[in-house]
N, C-alpha and C positions, 0 to 999 in steps of 0.2 A: 406515548408512542413508540419510543425506541424498546420499551420492553415488549410491545407487542411484536415489534422485527424481531426481537431476541427469540422471545418463544417460538414464532412461526418458523424461522431458521432454524433453531435447534431441531423443531420437529421435522421439519422436512428433511434435513442432513439423517436424522435418525431413519426418518423412512426409507430414504435412498439406500443407506446402508442395509435396510432390513429387505428392500426389494433386490438389491445385487444377489442376494442368495436364494431368491425364490422367482425371479422373472423368467430364468432360463428352464426352470423346473415344471415350468405351466404349459402342460401338452392336450388338456382336454378343458371342456365347457366348462365344468363347474369347478376345475381348479382356478380358471381364468377369472371366472364370476367370484369365488370368495376371494381371492386377491384384491380386487376392486373393491367389494364390499369391506374389506379390513381397511383398507387404503383411505376409502371414502369415511369411515368411521373415525380413523386417526384424524384427517382433516377437520372432521367437524368438532372432534374434541379441541384440537388445538383452537378453532375458531372461537368455540363456547370460552376457553380459559383466556383468549382474551378481551372476548365482550365481558367477562366476570373481571377481567384487571379495570378496565374501563369503569365498570359500575362501582365497584371498590373504592376507586377515586373520587368518582361524583359524590358517594355517601360519607367518604371521610372529610370531603371539604365541604359539605351540606350544601353542595349544587343539587342533590335530590333528597328528599326527606328521607325514605326508605329504601333498603337494600332491594326488596320487590320492585319497586319503581324505578330503582337505577338499573336494575337488570333488564327489564322491559324496555326501558329507553334506550338503553346502550345496545342492545340487540337490534332494535329498530334502525337505530342510527348508523350501526356499523354494516348492517347489510342493505343501507340506504333505501330501506323502504320508507320510511319517514312519515308515519302517519301524523304525526302533529298535535295528538293529543295530550303528551307530557312535553313540556319545553324546560330547557335550562334556564335559570337566570340571566339577565342581561350581559353581564360581566363572562360568564360561561359559553357564550353560544357559539363563538369562534372554535373553541375546543369541542364542540359538537361536529363541527363540521371538518377539522382534522381527524374524529374518530372515524367520520365516513369516508375520509380520503384513506386513511389505513385500513379500513375494511376493503375498499375496492382493490387496495394494492396486495393485501393478504390474498383475496380471493383470485385474484390474477396469478399469484404464485402458485395457489393450489391447483388452478386450471394447468397451468404450465406443467406441472408435476405430472398431473393425470394424461396430458398431452403426451408428454415424455414416455411415459409408461406404455400407452397405447402404441406408441412410435416402435418402443423397442420389442415389443411384443409380437407386431406385425413384421419388423424385420427378423425375427428368430423364426416366425412361421414362414417365411419366405426363402429360408435359406433351403438348399437340395436337401435332400434326405440322403444320408450316410448310407454306403452299402456296406 
């Protein structure tokens, strides 16, 4: 769980640094659209890295039989979809719940970043034009 938070925090920090250089330079529709596409791609990459981290632990500790099943289970759990077609062994079930809580928190952090970017862009657009 802590490793996922570190991955996400480092990724969000790097995104914020990248955005500082670009947020004020977005003046048109396609520039703003491209900024959001790149930010979304980066956030999805971070979430996939975290899902993979959980899956590797499940495989390493034999909580899942193979990496493909572990990745699938981890993705369904992290996103709180919870199909229930694969389940962890009894002694690992609480860990699955912790993964789901971690996924909710990291998704919230990603959502917060998107909100902050939109708010910043709206403030920039609302500024009076300089003559």
